[in-house]
C-alpha positions in Angstrom: 66.9 125.2 119.3 70.3 123.3 119.1 70.5 120.2 121.3 73.6 119.4 123.0 75.6 116.3 121.9 74.4 113.1 123.8 76.8 111.7 126.2 79.3 109.3 124.5 83.0 108.7 125.1 85.0 111.2 122.9 86.5 108.3 120.8 83.1 107.3 119.6 81.9 110.8 118.7 85.1 111.1 116.7 84.6 107.8 115.0 81.1 108.9 113.9 82.2 112.3 112.7 85.1 110.7 110.8 82.4 108.5 109.0 80.4 111.6 108.1 77.7 110.7 110.6 75.9 113.1 112.9 75.8 112.2 116.4 72.0 111.9 116.9 70.2 110.8 119.9 69.1 107.2 118.4 72.8 106.5 117.4 74.2 107.6 120.8 71.5 105.5 122.5 72.6 102.4 120.4 76.2 103.0 121.0 75.7 103.4 124.9 73.5 100.3 125.0 76.2 98.2 123.3 79.1 99.7 125.3 77.1 99.2 128.6 76.2 95.6 127.6 79.8 94.6 126.6 78.4 91.6 124.7 76.8 91.2 121.3 73.2 92.2 121.1 70.3 91.6 118.6 68.4 94.5 117.2 65.6 93.9 119.6 67.9 93.5 122.6 69.3 96.9 121.6 65.9 98.3 121.5 65.0 97.0 124.9 68.3 98.6 126.3 67.4 101.9 124.7 63.9 101.8 126.1 65.2 101.2 129.5 67.0 104.7 129.3 63.5 106.2 129.2 64.2 107.5 125.7 61.3 107.2 123.3 62.4 105.9 119.9 60.6 103.8 117.4 62.0 100.3 116.6 62.6 101.5 113.1 64.7 104.5 114.5 67.0 102.0 116.2 67.2 99.7 113.1 68.1 102.7 111.0 70.8 103.9 113.5 72.3 100.3 113.6 72.2 100.0 109.7 74.0 103.4 109.2 76.7 102.6 111.9 77.2 99.1 110.4 77.7 100.6 107.0 80.1 103.2 108.5 82.2 100.5 110.2 81.4 101.7 113.7 79.4 98.5 114.5 80.0 95.0 113.3 77.3 92.7 112.3 77.6 89.1 112.7 75.3 86.3 111.7 75.1 83.1 113.9 72.6 80.3 114.2 70.5 82.3 116.6 70.3 85.4 114.3 72.3 88.6 113.6 74.1 90.3 116.5 75.8 93.5 116.8 79.0 94.8 118.5 81.0 98.0 118.7 84.1 97.6 116.4 87.1 97.7 118.6 90.4 96.1 117.8 91.4 95.5 121.4 88.6 92.8 121.8 88.9 90.4 118.9 88.3 87.1 120.7 84.6 85.9 121.0 83.9 83.2 123.4 80.4 81.6 123.0 78.7 78.9 125.3 77.6 75.9 123.2 74.8 75.3 125.8 73.2 78.6 126.6 74.5 80.8 123.9 76.0 83.5 126.3 78.8 85.2 124.6 81.6 87.6 125.6 84.7 89.1 124.2 88.0 88.5 125.6 91.2 90.5 125.3 94.3 88.5 125.9 97.4 90.0 125.0 99.3 86.6 125.1 97.0 85.2 122.4 97.4 88.3 120.2 101.2 88.2 120.6 101.2 84.4 119.7 99.3 85.2 116.5 101.6 88.1 115.7 104.6 85.8 116.1 103.1 83.0 114.0 102.4 85.5 111.3 105.8 86.9 111.3 107.4 83.5 111.1 105.3 82.9 107.9 106.4 86.3 106.5 103.2 88.1 107.2 102.4 91.2 109.2 99.2 90.8 111.2 96.8 93.5 110.6 93.6 92.1 112.0 92.1 88.9 113.0 88.9 87.5 114.7 88.8 84.4 116.8 85.6 82.6 117.7 85.8 80.0 120.5 82.9 77.8 121.4 83.0 76.3 124.9 80.9 75.4 127.7 80.6 78.2 130.2 80.4 76.1 133.2 79.7 72.4 134.1 76.3 73.1 135.5 75.2 75.4 132.6 71.4 75.5 132.5 71.3 75.3 128.6 69.3 77.5 126.3 68.1 80.7 127.7 65.8 83.3 126.2 66.7 86.8 125.1 65.4 88.6 128.2 67.6 86.6 130.7 70.5 86.9 128.3 70.2 90.7 128.2 70.0 90.9 132.0 
């Protein structure tokens, strides 16, 4: 029996098909978890998110789905002091802000910063194609400091 395609926004289904990847339940669940979280997650945090959907996958299935999508350019793997984290590749969120105290991170889309980078590159005779900007800051004056993975995923 043919299973229907798991729910994903059409753009992600097209990205997977363009990369010659089938849209499988584990891959769709991993993408949904990362889209829903809207922050970088580790492999185990992604697995916890998938399990919360009441979908039964092994940890190795999730690892395999992540690996294939990183190789296909759908997910981006980044290595930080705390370990590897994964995000959905999107060109409209190139600025990562990370708290130096608690490690909380988010992506920022600021068209003024992007425009500044484009203008600066044009002045130097370059055409900006892509960039990543990582900002380390303190999220708030009363930041509680290091947190564990469970509270960061919440």
